RONULO-821097 format. One record per atom (N, C-alpha, C, O): residue in one letter; residue number from 1; x, y, z; atom name. Coordinates in pm, 1 decimal, m for minus. Example, Ala and Ser with C-alpha at 12.3 -4.5 7.8 and 13.67 -1.06 7.14 Angstrom:
<atoms>
<atom resn="a" resi="1" u="1319.0" v="m569.0" w="780.0" name="N"/>
<atom resn="a" resi="1" u="1230.0" v="m450.0" w="780.0" name="CA"/>
<atom resn="a" resi="1" u="1320.0" v="m330.0" w="780.0" name="C"/>
<atom resn="a" resi="1" u="1423.6" v="m331.9" w="846.5" name="O"/>
<atom resn="s" resi="2" u="1285.0" v="m225.0" w="708.0" name="N"/>
<atom resn="s" resi="2" u="1367.0" v="m106.0" w="714.0" name="CA"/>
<atom resn="s" resi="2" u="1290.0" v="3.0" w="787.0" name="C"/>
<atom resn="s" resi="2" u="1340.9" v="113.8" w="803.9" name="O"/>
</atoms>
This chain:
<atoms>
<atom resn="m" resi="1" u="79.2" v="m116.5" w="2.3" name="N"/>
<atom resn="m" resi="1" u="m0.6" v="m4.7" w="4.7" name="CA"/>
<atom resn="m" resi="1" u="98.0" v="124.0" w="m0.5" name="C"/>
<atom resn="m" resi="1" u="188.6" v="141.0" w="m82.0" name="O"/>
<atom resn="i" resi="2" u="63.4" v="202.9" w="95.2" name="N"/>
<atom resn="i" resi="2" u="142.3" v="328.8" w="98.4" name="CA"/>
<atom resn="i" resi="2" u="290.2" v="321.6" w="136.7" name="C"/>
<atom resn="i" resi="2" u="373.2" v="405.3" w="101.3" name="O"/>
<atom resn="w" resi="3" u="317.0" v="209.6" w="215.4" name="N"/>
<atom resn="w" resi="3" u="451.3" v="180.7" w="246.5" name="CA"/>
<atom resn="w" resi="3" u="532.6" v="136.4" w="137.0" name="C"/>
<atom resn="w" resi="3" u="654.3" v="153.0" w="145.6" name="O"/>
<atom resn="r" resi="4" u="478.2" v="76.8" w="24.9" name="N"/>
<atom resn="r" resi="4" u="541.2" v="33.8" w="m89.7" name="CA"/>
<atom resn="r" resi="4" u="588.3" v="172.6" w="m175.2" name="C"/>
<atom resn="r" resi="4" u="698.2" v="179.2" w="m230.1" name="O"/>
<atom resn="r" resi="5" u="506.6" v="262.9" w="m177.7" name="N"/>
<atom resn="r" resi="5" u="521.8" v="382.0" w="m243.1" name="CA"/>
<atom resn="r" resi="5" u="624.9" v="473.6" w="m196.5" name="C"/>
<atom resn="r" resi="5" u="683.8" v="553.1" w="m269.7" name="O"/>
<atom resn="l" resi="6" u="643.9" v="459.4" w="m74.0" name="N"/>
<atom resn="l" resi="6" u="730.0" v="546.6" w="15.8" name="CA"/>
<atom resn="l" resi="6" u="868.0" v="534.9" w="m37.0" name="C"/>
<atom resn="l" resi="6" u="919.4" v="423.1" w="m42.0" name="O"/>
<atom resn="k" resi="7" u="933.3" v="640.6" w="m77.3" name="N"/>
<atom resn="k" resi="7" u="1077.2" v="634.0" w="m128.1" name="CA"/>
<atom resn="k" resi="7" u="1175.2" v="633.8" w="m21.5" name="C"/>
<atom resn="k" resi="7" u="1169.0" v="719.3" w="66.9" name="O"/>
<atom resn="k" resi="8" u="1270.3" v="539.9" w="m22.4" name="N"/>
<atom resn="k" resi="8" u="1375.5" v="548.6" w="78.8" name="CA"/>
<atom resn="k" resi="8" u="1485.8" v="639.8" w="40.2" name="C"/>
<atom resn="k" resi="8" u="1517.1" v="642.0" w="m78.9" name="O"/>
<atom resn="s" resi="9" u="1540.7" v="705.6" w="113.5" name="N"/>
<atom resn="s" resi="9" u="1661.9" v="801.3" w="85.4" name="CA"/>
<atom resn="s" resi="9" u="1789.5" v="722.4" w="76.7" name="C"/>
<atom resn="s" resi="9" u="1807.8" v="629.5" w="155.4" name="O"/>
<atom resn="t" resi="10" u="1873.1" v="751.8" w="m8.6" name="N"/>
<atom resn="t" resi="10" u="2004.2" v="680.0" w="m23.2" name="CA"/>
<atom resn="t" resi="10" u="2103.3" v="748.4" w="68.7" name="C"/>
<atom resn="t" resi="10" u="2068.4" v="850.6" w="127.7" name="O"/>
<atom resn="k" resi="11" u="2222.1" v="699.2" w="83.9" name="N"/>
<atom resn="k" resi="11" u="2329.6" v="752.3" w="158.8" name="CA"/>
<atom resn="k" resi="11" u="2375.0" v="883.1" w="104.8" name="C"/>
<atom resn="k" resi="11" u="2400.2" v="978.3" w="178.7" name="O"/>
<atom resn="e" resi="12" u="2386.1" v="887.2" w="m35.2" name="N"/>
<atom resn="e" resi="12" u="2426.2" v="1004.6" w="m100.2" name="CA"/>
<atom resn="e" resi="12" u="2327.1" v="1119.2" w="m62.2" name="C"/>
<atom resn="e" resi="12" u="2368.5" v="1227.3" w="m20.3" name="O"/>
<atom resn="e" resi="13" u="2187.1" v="1089.4" w="m79.4" name="N"/>
<atom resn="e" resi="13" u="2097.6" v="1194.2" w="m52.0" name="CA"/>
<atom resn="e" resi="13" u="2107.3" v="1247.7" w="96.8" name="C"/>
<atom resn="e" resi="13" u="2088.9" v="1366.0" w="125.4" name="O"/>
<atom resn="d" resi="14" u="2135.9" v="1155.9" w="182.0" name="N"/>
<atom resn="d" resi="14" u="2147.0" v="1196.2" w="337.3" name="CA"/>
<atom resn="d" resi="14" u="2270.6" v="1281.4" w="357.7" name="C"/>
<atom resn="d" resi="14" u="2273.3" v="1375.4" w="437.2" name="O"/>
<atom resn="q" resi="15" u="2375.1" v="1243.5" w="280.7" name="N"/>
<atom resn="q" resi="15" u="2502.3" v="1319.4" w="281.6" name="CA"/>
<atom resn="q" resi="15" u="2477.4" v="1460.2" w="229.7" name="C"/>
<atom resn="q" resi="15" u="2525.5" v="1557.5" w="287.7" name="O"/>
<atom resn="k" resi="16" u="2401.0" v="1471.6" w="118.6" name="N"/>
<atom resn="k" resi="16" u="2374.0" v="1597.7" w="54.1" name="CA"/>
<atom resn="k" resi="16" u="2293.1" v="1687.5" w="147.1" name="C"/>
<atom resn="k" resi="16" u="2318.8" v="1807.0" w="161.5" name="O"/>
<atom resn="f" resi="17" u="2195.7" v="1624.9" w="208.5" name="N"/>
<atom resn="f" resi="17" u="2107.6" v="1703.3" w="302.8" name="CA"/>
<atom resn="f" resi="17" u="2200.1" v="1748.0" w="418.8" name="C"/>
<atom resn="f" resi="17" u="2183.6" v="1860.5" w="465.9" name="O"/>
<atom resn="a" resi="18" u="2294.1" v="1668.4" w="466.3" name="N"/>
<atom resn="a" resi="18" u="2366.7" v="1710.9" w="581.0" name="CA"/>
<atom resn="a" resi="18" u="2458.1" v="1833.8" w="545.6" name="C"/>
<atom resn="a" resi="18" u="2484.6" v="1925.8" w="622.9" name="O"/>
<atom resn="e" resi="19" u="2499.1" v="1821.4" w="424.3" name="N"/>
<atom resn="e" resi="19" u="2596.6" v="1933.1" w="381.0" name="CA"/>
<atom resn="e" resi="19" u="2513.4" v="2053.0" w="353.8" name="C"/>
<atom resn="e" resi="19" u="2561.7" v="2162.4" w="383.1" name="O"/>
<atom resn="m" resi="20" u="2389.0" v="2046.6" w="299.0" name="N"/>
<atom resn="m" resi="20" u="2303.5" v="2163.4" w="290.0" name="CA"/>
<atom resn="m" resi="20" u="2284.5" v="2233.6" w="407.1" name="C"/>
<atom resn="m" resi="20" u="2295.8" v="2356.2" w="407.7" name="O"/>
<atom resn="m" resi="21" u="2252.4" v="2160.1" w="523.1" name="N"/>
<atom resn="m" resi="21" u="2228.2" v="2203.3" w="643.2" name="CA"/>
<atom resn="m" resi="21" u="2351.3" v="2269.6" w="707.6" name="C"/>
<atom resn="m" resi="21" u="2333.1" v="2370.9" w="775.2" name="O"/>
<atom resn="e" resi="22" u="2460.4" v="2226.0" w="693.4" name="N"/>
<atom resn="e" resi="22" u="2578.2" v="2290.1" w="731.0" name="CA"/>
<atom resn="e" resi="22" u="2616.0" v="2415.7" w="653.4" name="C"/>
<atom resn="e" resi="22" u="2673.4" v="2509.5" w="708.7" name="O"/>
<atom resn="e" resi="23" u="2584.6" v="2416.0" w="531.2" name="N"/>
<atom resn="e" resi="23" u="2609.1" v="2536.2" w="454.3" name="CA"/>
<atom resn="e" resi="23" u="2522.4" v="2654.0" w="495.2" name="C"/>
<atom resn="e" resi="23" u="2561.0" v="2770.6" w="486.5" name="O"/>
<atom resn="e" resi="24" u="2398.2" v="2615.5" w="542.3" name="N"/>
<atom resn="e" resi="24" u="2306.2" v="2719.3" w="598.9" name="CA"/>
<atom resn="e" resi="24" u="2322.8" v="2759.3" w="727.3" name="C"/>
<atom resn="e" resi="24" u="2253.2" v="2847.3" w="777.9" name="O"/>
<atom resn="h" resi="25" u="2418.3" v="2695.8" w="789.8" name="N"/>
<atom resn="h" resi="25" u="2447.7" v="2731.4" w="935.5" name="CA"/>
<atom resn="h" resi="25" u="2333.3" v="2744.5" w="1023.4" name="C"/>
<atom resn="h" resi="25" u="2307.0" v="2848.4" w="1083.9" name="O"/>
<atom resn="v" resi="26" u="2262.3" v="2632.5" w="1030.0" name="N"/>
<atom resn="v" resi="26" u="2132.6" v="2619.7" w="1109.0" name="CA"/>
<atom resn="v" resi="26" u="2197.7" v="2585.3" w="1257.1" name="C"/>
<atom resn="v" resi="26" u="2271.9" v="2489.5" w="1278.8" name="O"/>
<atom resn="s" resi="27" u="2157.4" v="2677.0" w="1348.6" name="N"/>
<atom resn="s" resi="27" u="2200.6" v="2652.2" w="1484.5" name="CA"/>
<atom resn="s" resi="27" u="2103.2" v="2547.6" w="1560.3" name="C"/>
<atom resn="s" resi="27" u="1993.3" v="2511.8" w="1517.7" name="O"/>
<atom resn="f" resi="28" u="2161.4" v="2507.1" w="1675.5" name="N"/>
<atom resn="f" resi="28" u="2092.7" v="2411.0" w="1740.7" name="CA"/>
<atom resn="f" resi="28" u="1954.9" v="2470.2" w="1784.7" name="C"/>
<atom resn="f" resi="28" u="1853.8" v="2400.3" w="1777.2" name="O"/>
<atom resn="r" resi="29" u="1950.6" v="2590.7" w="1827.6" name="N"/>
<atom resn="r" resi="29" u="1823.5" v="2663.0" w="1866.6" name="CA"/>
<atom resn="r" resi="29" u="1721.7" v="2669.6" w="1753.6" name="C"/>
<atom resn="r" resi="29" u="1601.3" v="2655.1" w="1774.9" name="O"/>
<atom resn="e" resi="30" u="1768.3" v="2689.8" w="1643.6" name="N"/>
<atom resn="e" resi="30" u="1684.5" v="2694.3" w="1524.8" name="CA"/>
<atom resn="e" resi="30" u="1618.0" v="2555.5" w="1489.1" name="C"/>
<atom resn="e" resi="30" u="1500.4" v="2540.6" w="1455.7" name="O"/>
<atom resn="r" resi="31" u="1714.1" v="2455.8" w="1502.1" name="N"/>
<atom resn="r" resi="31" u="1664.1" v="2318.4" w="1482.5" name="CA"/>
<atom resn="r" resi="31" u="1564.0" v="2274.0" w="1582.2" name="C"/>
<atom resn="r" resi="31" u="1465.4" v="2209.8" w="1546.1" name="O"/>
<atom resn="l" resi="32" u="1585.5" v="2306.3" w="1709.3" name="N"/>
<atom resn="l" resi="32" u="1501.3" v="2282.6" w="1813.5" name="CA"/>
<atom resn="l" resi="32" u="1360.2" v="2361.9" w="1793.4" name="C"/>
<atom resn="l" resi="32" u="1252.7" v="2308.3" w="1820.1" name="O"/>
<atom resn="l" resi="33" u="1370.2" v="2480.9" w="1748.9" name="N"/>
<atom resn="l" resi="33" u="1245.6" v="2560.4" w="1718.2" name="CA"/>
<atom resn="l" resi="33" u="1176.7" v="2492.3" w="1605.1" name="C"/>
<atom resn="l" resi="33" u="1055.2" v="2476.3" w="1616.1" name="O"/>
<atom resn="m" resi="34" u="1237.1" v="2449.9" w="1498.3" name="N"/>
<atom resn="m" resi="34" u="1168.1" v="2377.7" w="1396.2" name="CA"/>
<atom resn="m" resi="34" u="1108.0" v="2255.3" w="1432.3" name="C"/>
<atom resn="m" resi="34" u="1002.7" v="2223.6" w="1376.9" name="O"/>
<atom resn="t" resi="35" u="1164.2" v="2174.8" w="1525.1" name="N"/>
<atom resn="t" resi="35" u="1103.5" v="2048.4" w="1564.4" name="CA"/>
<atom resn="t" resi="35" u="987.5" v="2079.6" w="1664.1" name="C"/>
<atom resn="t" resi="35" u="882.0" v="2016.4" w="1658.1" name="O"/>
<atom resn="l" resi="36" u="1007.7" v="2172.5" w="1750.5" name="N"/>
<atom resn="l" resi="36" u="882.5" v="2197.4" w="1840.9" name="CA"/>
<atom resn="l" resi="36" u="772.0" v="2259.5" w="1748.0" name="C"/>
<atom resn="l" resi="36" u="656.1" v="2221.6" w="1764.5" name="O"/>
<atom resn="t" resi="37" u="799.0" v="2346.1" w="1658.1" name="N"/>
<atom resn="t" resi="37" u="691.7" v="2388.9" w="1568.7" name="CA"/>
<atom resn="t" resi="37" u="624.0" v="2280.3" w="1484.9" name="C"/>
<atom resn="t" resi="37" u="504.5" v="2288.6" w="1456.7" name="O"/>
<atom resn="a" resi="38" u="694.8" v="2186.5" w="1448.5" name="N"/>
<atom resn="a" resi="38" u="630.0" v="2083.2" w="1369.2" name="CA"/>
<atom resn="a" resi="38" u="540.8" v="2004.2" w="1451.2" name="C"/>
<atom resn="a" resi="38" u="435.3" v="1961.7" w="1404.3" name="O"/>
<atom resn="y" resi="39" u="581.2" v="1978.2" w="1588.4" name="N"/>
<atom resn="y" resi="39" u="509.9" v="1905.7" w="1685.0" name="CA"/>
<atom resn="y" resi="39" u="375.1" v="1979.0" w="1716.8" name="C"/>
<atom resn="y" resi="39" u="268.5" v="1918.7" w="1728.8" name="O"/>
<atom resn="v" resi="40" u="388.8" v="2107.2" w="1728.8" name="N"/>
<atom resn="v" resi="40" u="275.9" v="2190.0" w="1768.8" name="CA"/>
<atom resn="v" resi="40" u="173.3" v="2184.8" w="1643.5" name="C"/>
<atom resn="v" resi="40" u="54.4" v="2161.3" w="1665.3" name="O"/>
<atom resn="v" resi="41" u="216.0" v="2204.9" w="1525.4" name="N"/>
<atom resn="v" resi="41" u="147.3" v="2214.0" w="1408.0" name="CA"/>
<atom resn="v" resi="41" u="73.3" v="2074.8" w="1392.6" name="C"/>
<atom resn="v" resi="41" u="m45.6" v="2076.4" w="1360.6" name="O"/>
<atom resn="l" resi="42" u="135.1" v="1959.9" w="1413.0" name="N"/>
<atom resn="l" resi="42" u="77.8" v="1833.7" w="1393.9" name="CA"/>
<atom resn="l" resi="42" u="m1.1" v="1783.7" w="1511.3" name="C"/>
<atom resn="l" resi="42" u="m113.1" v="1734.5" w="1497.0" name="O"/>
<atom resn="l" resi="43" u="54.8" v="1795.8" w="1620.5" name="N"/>
<atom resn="l" resi="43" u="m12.3" v="1731.4" w="1745.2" name="CA"/>
<atom resn="l" resi="43" u="m131.0" v="1808.9" w="1802.5" name="C"/>
<atom resn="l" resi="43" u="m228.0" v="1748.5" w="1848.3" name="O"/>
<atom resn="l" resi="44" u="m124.3" v="1937.0" w="1800.3" name="N"/>
<atom resn="l" resi="44" u="m236.7" v="2038.1" w="1864.5" name="CA"/>
<atom resn="l" resi="44" u="m369.2" v="2004.4" w="1793.6" name="C"/>
<atom resn="l" resi="44" u="m467.7" v="1974.1" w="1861.0" name="O"/>
<atom resn="p" resi="45" u="m374.1" v="2009.2" w="1656.6" name="N"/>
<atom resn="p" resi="45" u="m504.4" v="1990.4" w="1580.0" name="CA"/>
<atom resn="p" resi="45" u="m545.4" v="1849.6" w="1601.4" name="C"/>
<atom resn="p" resi="45" u="m665.5" v="1824.7" w="1611.5" name="O"/>
<atom resn="s" resi="46" u="m456.3" v="1754.3" w="1609.5" name="N"/>
<atom resn="s" resi="46" u="m501.5" v="1616.4" w="1626.4" name="CA"/>
<atom resn="s" resi="46" u="m560.8" v="1588.6" w="1772.9" name="C"/>
<atom resn="s" resi="46" u="m658.0" v="1515.3" w="1791.4" name="O"/>
<atom resn="i" resi="47" u="m501.3" v="1645.7" w="1860.4" name="N"/>
<atom resn="i" resi="47" u="m548.0" v="1625.9" w="1994.8" name="CA"/>
<atom resn="i" resi="47" u="m688.0" v="1697.9" w="2014.1" name="C"/>
<atom resn="i" resi="47" u="m776.7" v="1647.2" w="2082.8" name="O"/>
<atom resn="l" resi="48" u="m701.2" v="1813.7" w="1952.1" name="N"/>
<atom resn="l" resi="48" u="m839.2" v="1885.2" w="1962.0" name="CA"/>
<atom resn="l" resi="48" u="m938.8" v="1804.0" w="1889.5" name="C"/>
<atom resn="l" resi="48" u="m1050.4" v="1790.9" w="1939.7" name="O"/>
<atom resn="i" resi="49" u="m909.7" v="1746.3" w="1773.3" name="N"/>
<atom resn="i" resi="49" u="m1003.5" v="1670.2" w="1699.0" name="CA"/>
<atom resn="i" resi="49" u="m1039.6" v="1547.9" w="1778.9" name="C"/>
<atom resn="i" resi="49" u="m1158.5" v="1519.4" w="1793.8" name="O"/>
<atom resn="l" resi="50" u="m948.6" v="1477.2" w="1828.8" name="N"/>
<atom resn="l" resi="50" u="m982.0" v="1356.7" w="1921.9" name="CA"/>
<atom resn="l" resi="50" u="m1071.5" v="1395.6" w="2042.8" name="C"/>
<atom resn="l" resi="50" u="m1169.4" v="1328.8" w="2076.0" name="O"/>
<atom resn="l" resi="51" u="m1030.5" v="1509.7" w="2106.8" name="N"/>
<atom resn="l" resi="51" u="m1113.2" v="1555.9" w="2218.7" name="CA"/>
<atom resn="l" resi="51" u="m1256.3" v="1584.9" w="2176.0" name="C"/>
<atom resn="l" resi="51" u="m1353.2" v="1544.7" w="2240.4" name="O"/>
<atom resn="a" resi="52" u="m1265.0" v="1656.6" w="2064.2" name="N"/>
<atom resn="a" resi="52" u="m1396.6" v="1692.1" w="2010.6" name="CA"/>
<atom resn="a" resi="52" u="m1488.7" v="1565.7" w="1982.4" name="C"/>
<atom resn="a" resi="52" u="m1607.2" v="1557.1" w="2014.5" name="O"/>
<atom resn="l" resi="53" u="m1416.0" v="1472.3" w="1919.1" name="N"/>
<atom resn="l" resi="53" u="m1495.8" v="1339.4" w="1882.3" name="CA"/>
<atom resn="l" resi="53" u="m1528.6" v="1268.3" w="2013.0" name="C"/>
<atom resn="l" resi="53" u="m1637.1" v="1211.0" w="2023.7" name="O"/>
<atom resn="a" resi="54" u="m1437.8" v="1268.9" w="2116.2" name="N"/>
<atom resn="a" resi="54" u="m1472.1" v="1207.4" w="2240.6" name="CA"/>
<atom resn="a" resi="54" u="m1593.2" v="1268.2" w="2310.3" name="C"/>
<atom resn="a" resi="54" u="m1685.4" v="1199.3" w="2354.1" name="O"/>
<atom resn="l" resi="55" u="m1587.8" v="1404.7" w="2318.3" name="N"/>
<atom resn="l" resi="55" u="m1692.5" v="1474.4" w="2380.7" name="CA"/>
<atom resn="l" resi="55" u="m1831.2" v="1453.8" w="2308.7" name="C"/>
<atom resn="l" resi="55" u="m1936.5" v="1440.3" w="2371.1" name="O"/>
<atom resn="f" resi="56" u="m1821.8" v="1452.7" w="2178.1" name="N"/>
<atom resn="f" resi="56" u="m1946.5" v="1436.3" w="2090.9" name="CA"/>
<atom resn="f" resi="56" u="m2004.3" v="1286.4" w="2119.3" name="C"/>
<atom resn="f" resi="56" u="m2125.5" v="1267.8" w="2129.4" name="O"/>
<atom resn="s" resi="57" u="m1913.6" v="1185.6" w="2130.9" name="N"/>
<atom resn="s" resi="57" u="m1958.0" v="1057.5" w="2143.7" name="CA"/>
<atom resn="s" resi="57" u="m2023.6" v="1049.4" w="2294.0" name="C"/>
<atom resn="s" resi="57" u="m2129.2" v="989.4" w="2313.8" name="O"/>
<atom resn="m" resi="58" u="m1954.4" v="1112.2" w="2392.3" name="N"/>
<atom resn="m" resi="58" u="m2015.8" v="1108.3" w="2525.2" name="CA"/>
<atom resn="m" resi="58" u="m2148.6" v="1182.6" w="2525.5" name="C"/>
<atom resn="m" resi="58" u="m2240.2" v="1133.6" w="2591.5" name="O"/>
<atom resn="w" resi="59" u="m2166.4" v="1284.1" w="2465.5" name="N"/>
<atom resn="w" resi="59" u="m2291.2" v="1353.4" w="2444.7" name="CA"/>
<atom resn="w" resi="59" u="m2388.8" v="1276.1" w="2372.8" name="C"/>
<atom resn="w" resi="59" u="m2507.6" v="1282.4" w="2404.5" name="O"/>
<atom resn="l" resi="60" u="m2346.8" v="1200.9" w="2275.2" name="N"/>
<atom resn="l" resi="60" u="m2448.4" v="1116.8" w="2189.6" name="CA"/>
<atom resn="l" resi="60" u="m2495.4" v="997.7" w="2277.1" name="C"/>
<atom resn="l" resi="60" u="m2614.5" v="966.5" w="2274.3" name="O"/>
<atom resn="f" resi="61" u="m2410.2" v="931.8" w="2352.3" name="N"/>
<atom resn="f" resi="61" u="m2454.4" v="833.1" w="2435.8" name="CA"/>
<atom resn="f" resi="61" u="m2506.0" v="860.0" w="2578.5" name="C"/>
<atom resn="f" resi="61" u="m2530.0" v="768.9" w="2657.8" name="O"/>
<atom resn="g" resi="62" u="m2521.3" v="988.0" w="2605.4" name="N"/>
<atom resn="g" resi="62" u="m2579.0" v="1033.5" w="2723.4" name="CA"/>
<atom resn="g" resi="62" u="m2498.6" v="1037.6" w="2849.8" name="C"/>
<atom resn="g" resi="62" u="m2553.2" v="1022.0" w="2959.0" name="O"/>
<atom resn="a" resi="63" u="m2372.5" v="1057.7" w="2837.4" name="N"/>
<atom resn="a" resi="63" u="m2283.6" v="1076.0" w="2952.7" name="CA"/>
<atom resn="a" resi="63" u="m2303.7" v="1187.4" w="3031.1" name="C"/>
<atom resn="a" resi="63" u="m2276.1" v="1186.8" w="3151.1" name="O"/>
<atom resn="f" resi="64" u="m2359.4" v="1304.2" w="2961.1" name="N"/>
<atom resn="f" resi="64" u="m2377.2" v="1428.8" w="3028.2" name="CA"/>
<atom resn="f" resi="64" u="m2533.2" v="1436.6" w="3058.9" name="C"/>
<atom resn="f" resi="64" u="m2609.6" v="1501.3" w="2987.2" name="O"/>
<atom resn="s" resi="65" u="m2573.3" v="1367.8" w="3167.8" name="N"/>
<atom resn="s" resi="65" u="m2714.0" v="1390.5" w="3193.2" name="CA"/>
<atom resn="s" resi="65" u="m2737.8" v="1481.0" w="3295.4" name="C"/>
<atom resn="s" resi="65" u="m2853.4" v="1509.3" w="3327.1" name="O"/>
</atoms>
């Protein structure tokens, strides 16, 4: 399925990416900020959607009487 279509990176591509990151002089603080931003962008909406679905199902089955 989707795992078959997923392209694996080669060692040359990984090395090229590492060189590009070094050329851009990305500091540890910037990498940390990028990682935290990615988690916030992905996790926060997911948690809110799951919370909304849980509350809706509780309301639907009469947990809030």
